[in-house]
ZATI-508021 format. One record per residue (C-alpha): residue number from 0; x, y, z. Coordinates in steps of 0.1 Angstrom, whole numbers, always signed. Layout:
<nodes>
+-----+-------+-------+-------+
:   k :     X :     Y :     Z :
+-----+-------+-------+-------+
: NUM :     X :     Y :     Z :
...
+-----+-------+-------+-------+
</nodes>
This chain:
<nodes>
+-----+-------+-------+-------+
:   k :     X :     Y :     Z :
+-----+-------+-------+-------+
:   0 :  +912 :   +14 :  +190 :
:   1 :  +890 :   +46 :  +189 :
:   2 :  +910 :   +76 :  +185 :
:   3 :  +909 :  +104 :  +215 :
:   4 :  +908 :  +137 :  +205 :
:   5 :  +934 :  +163 :  +229 :
:   6 :  +939 :  +200 :  +225 :
:   7 :  +972 :  +199 :  +238 :
:   8 :  +981 :  +169 :  +212 :
:   9 :  +968 :  +192 :  +184 :
:  10 :  +983 :  +223 :  +193 :
:  11 : +1021 :  +203 :  +201 :
:  12 : +1017 :  +182 :  +166 :
:  13 : +1017 :  +219 :  +149 :
:  14 : +1048 :  +228 :  +171 :
:  15 : +1066 :  +194 :  +165 :
:  16 : +1084 :  +203 :  +135 :
:  17 : +1120 :  +218 :  +135 :
:  18 : +1142 :  +231 :  +111 :
:  19 : +1175 :  +206 :  +115 :
:  20 : +1200 :  +222 :   +92 :
:  21 : +1202 :  +193 :   +61 :
:  22 : +1170 :  +177 :   +76 :
:  23 : +1133 :  +184 :   +91 :
:  24 : +1121 :  +168 :  +123 :
:  25 : +1087 :  +159 :  +124 :
:  26 : +1071 :  +149 :  +157 :
:  27 : +1034 :  +133 :  +163 :
:  28 : +1013 :  +128 :  +192 :
:  29 :  +982 :  +103 :  +192 :
:  30 :  +959 :   +90 :  +222 :
:  31 :  +939 :   +57 :  +219 :
:  32 :  +914 :   +43 :  +238 :
:  33 :  +923 :    +4 :  +244 :
:  34 :  +884 :    -8 :  +235 :
:  35 :  +889 :   -26 :  +203 :
:  36 :  +867 :   -22 :  +173 :
:  37 :  +847 :   -52 :  +156 :
:  38 :  +872 :   -58 :  +128 :
:  39 :  +900 :   -54 :  +156 :
:  40 :  +879 :   -81 :  +179 :
:  41 :  +880 :  -103 :  +150 :
:  42 :  +919 :  -106 :  +140 :
:  43 :  +926 :  -106 :  +176 :
:  44 :  +904 :  -138 :  +181 :
:  45 :  +919 :  -154 :  +147 :
:  46 :  +955 :  -151 :  +158 :
:  47 :  +949 :  -165 :  +190 :
:  48 :  +930 :  -191 :  +175 :
:  49 :  +954 :  -195 :  +149 :
:  50 :  +983 :  -200 :  +174 :
:  51 :  +964 :  -221 :  +199 :
:  52 :  +975 :  -195 :  +228 :
:  53 :  +957 :  -174 :  +252 :
:  54 :  +955 :  -136 :  +258 :
:  55 :  +971 :  -139 :  +287 :
:  56 : +1001 :  -158 :  +274 :
:  57 : +1034 :  -143 :  +273 :
:  58 : +1059 :  -132 :  +245 :
:  59 : +1097 :  -123 :  +244 :
:  60 : +1102 :   -87 :  +234 :
:  61 : +1138 :   -74 :  +221 :
:  62 : +1159 :   -62 :  +248 :
:  63 : +1159 :   -20 :  +249 :
:  64 : +1181 :    -4 :  +226 :
:  65 : +1201 :   +23 :  +241 :
:  66 : +1176 :   +50 :  +227 :
:  67 : +1192 :   +76 :  +209 :
:  68 : +1225 :   +92 :  +199 :
:  69 : +1242 :   +98 :  +233 :
:  70 : +1225 :   +71 :  +253 :
:  71 : +1242 :   +42 :  +268 :
:  72 : +1238 :   +19 :  +298 :
:  73 : +1253 :   +37 :  +331 :
:  74 : +1258 :    +6 :  +353 :
:  75 : +1257 :   -30 :  +358 :
:  76 : +1226 :   -24 :  +381 :
:  77 : +1205 :    -9 :  +350 :
:  78 : +1217 :   -38 :  +330 :
:  79 : +1204 :   -63 :  +353 :
:  80 : +1173 :   -41 :  +357 :
:  81 : +1161 :   -48 :  +319 :
:  82 : +1160 :   -84 :  +324 :
:  83 : +1122 :   -84 :  +338 :
:  84 : +1107 :   -62 :  +311 :
:  85 : +1115 :   -83 :  +284 :
:  86 : +1078 :  -105 :  +283 :
:  87 : +1046 :   -90 :  +277 :
:  88 : +1013 :  -107 :  +274 :
:  89 :  +994 :  -112 :  +238 :
:  90 :  +972 :   -89 :  +246 :
:  91 :  +989 :   -58 :  +254 :
:  92 : +1010 :   -69 :  +221 :
:  93 :  +980 :   -67 :  +201 :
:  94 :  +970 :   -30 :  +216 :
:  95 : +1005 :   -19 :  +204 :
:  96 :  +999 :   -32 :  +164 :
:  97 :  +962 :   -21 :  +166 :
:  98 :  +979 :   +14 :  +175 :
:  99 :  +999 :   +12 :  +148 :
: 100 :  +974 :    +0 :  +125 :
: 101 :  +953 :   +29 :  +134 :
: 102 :  +974 :   +57 :  +133 :
: 103 :  +990 :   +48 :   +96 :
: 104 :  +961 :   +33 :   +82 :
: 105 :  +950 :   +26 :   +53 :
: 106 :  +992 :   +29 :   +40 :
: 107 : +1002 :    +1 :   +64 :
: 108 :  +992 :   -27 :   +80 :
: 109 : +1011 :   -42 :  +111 :
: 110 :  +988 :   -73 :  +119 :
: 111 : +1021 :   -97 :  +111 :
: 112 : +1044 :   -78 :  +134 :
: 113 : +1056 :   -98 :  +161 :
: 114 : +1069 :   -94 :  +201 :
: 115 : +1107 :   -93 :  +189 :
: 116 : +1101 :   -61 :  +167 :
: 117 : +1091 :   -45 :  +202 :
: 118 : +1112 :   -38 :  +235 :
: 119 : +1098 :   -23 :  +267 :
: 120 : +1115 :    +8 :  +279 :
: 121 : +1132 :    +2 :  +319 :
: 122 : +1119 :   +38 :  +334 :
: 123 : +1103 :   +70 :  +320 :
: 124 : +1139 :   +88 :  +327 :
: 125 : +1152 :   +63 :  +300 :
: 126 : +1127 :   +76 :  +278 :
: 127 : +1127 :  +109 :  +282 :
: 128 : +1162 :  +112 :  +284 :
: 129 : +1168 :   +96 :  +252 :
: 130 : +1141 :  +116 :  +232 :
: 131 : +1158 :  +146 :  +249 :
: 132 : +1190 :  +138 :  +238 :
: 133 : +1179 :  +129 :  +196 :
: 134 : +1170 :  +169 :  +199 :
: 135 : +1197 :  +177 :  +217 :
: 136 : +1221 :  +165 :  +192 :
: 137 : +1207 :  +182 :  +163 :
: 138 : +1207 :  +218 :  +153 :
: 139 : +1168 :  +220 :  +165 :
: 140 : +1183 :  +217 :  +204 :
: 141 : +1170 :  +256 :  +211 :
: 142 : +1136 :  +254 :  +193 :
: 143 : +1130 :  +216 :  +214 :
: 144 : +1142 :  +230 :  +246 :
: 145 : +1117 :  +256 :  +247 :
: 146 : +1089 :  +233 :  +242 :
: 147 : +1101 :  +201 :  +260 :
: 148 : +1081 :  +208 :  +292 :
: 149 : +1051 :  +214 :  +275 :
: 150 : +1054 :  +184 :  +255 :
: 151 : +1062 :  +161 :  +288 :
: 152 : +1036 :  +181 :  +305 :
: 153 : +1009 :  +171 :  +279 :
: 154 : +1016 :  +135 :  +281 :
: 155 : +1019 :  +130 :  +318 :
: 156 :  +987 :  +146 :  +323 :
: 157 :  +970 :  +126 :  +298 :
: 158 :  +985 :   +93 :  +309 :
: 159 : +1001 :   +97 :  +339 :
: 160 : +1037 :   +91 :  +332 :
: 161 : +1042 :   +73 :  +368 :
: 162 : +1016 :   +49 :  +359 :
: 163 : +1022 :   +35 :  +326 :
: 164 : +1043 :    +7 :  +309 :
: 165 : +1064 :   +25 :  +280 :
: 166 : +1071 :    +5 :  +245 :
: 167 : +1092 :   +10 :  +218 :
: 168 : +1086 :    -5 :  +182 :
: 169 : +1118 :   -12 :  +165 :
: 170 : +1109 :   -12 :  +129 :
: 171 : +1126 :   -30 :  +102 :
: 172 : +1152 :   -17 :   +80 :
: 173 : +1133 :   -28 :   +51 :
: 174 : +1097 :   -19 :   +65 :
: 175 : +1096 :   +14 :   +76 :
: 176 : +1062 :   +31 :   +78 :
: 177 : +1072 :   +65 :   +71 :
: 178 : +1087 :   +48 :   +38 :
: 179 : +1123 :   +58 :   +26 :
: 180 : +1122 :   +92 :   +32 :
: 181 : +1132 :   +87 :   +67 :
: 182 : +1167 :   +95 :   +81 :
: 183 : +1157 :   +77 :  +115 :
: 184 : +1123 :   +74 :  +131 :
: 185 : +1111 :   +64 :  +170 :
: 186 : +1080 :   +51 :  +179 :
: 187 : +1070 :   +51 :  +216 :
: 188 : +1039 :   +37 :  +232 :
: 189 : +1027 :   +48 :  +269 :
: 190 : +1003 :   +25 :  +281 :
: 191 :  +980 :   +28 :  +305 :
: 192 :  +961 :    -9 :  +319 :
: 193 :  +944 :   +16 :  +345 :
: 194 :  +928 :   +40 :  +322 :
: 195 :  +929 :   +18 :  +290 :
: 196 :  +948 :   +44 :  +270 :
: 197 :  +980 :   +43 :  +247 :
: 198 :  +998 :   +75 :  +241 :
: 199 : +1014 :   +71 :  +208 :
: 200 : +1046 :   +89 :  +200 :
: 201 : +1067 :   +90 :  +170 :
: 202 : +1090 :  +114 :  +155 :
: 203 : +1114 :  +113 :  +125 :
: 204 : +1142 :  +132 :  +103 :
: 205 : +1133 :  +137 :   +68 :
: 206 : +1155 :  +153 :   +40 :
: 207 : +1143 :  +189 :   +33 :
: 208 : +1137 :  +183 :    -2 :
: 209 : +1119 :  +148 :    +5 :
: 210 : +1098 :  +169 :   +31 :
: 211 : +1087 :  +195 :    +8 :
: 212 : +1076 :  +168 :   -17 :
: 213 : +1054 :  +154 :    +9 :
: 214 : +1037 :  +186 :   +21 :
: 215 : +1031 :  +196 :   -16 :
: 216 : +1014 :  +162 :   -22 :
: 217 :  +994 :  +167 :   +11 :
: 218 :  +981 :  +198 :    -6 :
: 219 :  +975 :  +184 :   -38 :
: 220 :  +956 :  +156 :   -24 :
: 221 :  +936 :  +176 :    -1 :
: 222 :  +934 :  +210 :   -16 :
: 223 :  +945 :  +234 :   +16 :
: 224 :  +971 :  +228 :   +41 :
: 225 :  +965 :  +229 :   +81 :
: 226 :  +970 :  +261 :  +103 :
: 227 :  +997 :  +265 :  +129 :
: 228 :  +974 :  +257 :  +165 :
: 229 :  +989 :  +283 :  +195 :
: 230 : +1009 :  +263 :  +222 :
: 231 :  +983 :  +261 :  +253 :
+-----+-------+-------+-------+
</nodes>
């Protein structure tokens, strides 16, 4: 997966950092091309050879979770619509796994993740409502409300939300790439078959003391800290 630089995402990544009282909410937006590098091609080939399956074979996903604190199934019709979204091709599944590997490299390896650790979200609105609800349920609601239109506009302009599939990684409580410091974390993939591109959006809540220690570690490792980028 090739990382794609995006000026709007860089600006938003600086802005997706909110004081939420006893904890800090930190978000990250990244874009990747679905063109596999040599090591990923070898891994994909070995995974299919080992299981005796083809890239177009389907696997069963977990059903979508209710999303955020205030999300729920609104009607029987909504529940019924979830059924057709429970399958994924092994090729698409590999793109999601490769995105996680690229984003959290070299600290974590997601190569052994299975389809049941992912779910497909029923609609763009469902995801937007779930994300918005998470922030609005925190003391960072005002700050998020001031920039949420820029967030969704930037994602839409890069991936075309009306023409993409949205998946979510449901990390096991015993294995969270954000480690034990996170109070909660969410991971969304906006996948465009047409553009052969994935936008990865992850955000988490972390205790302030743990967050401060992480920032100190980053400064000690690099010798500098990043400057804020003005929103475009």
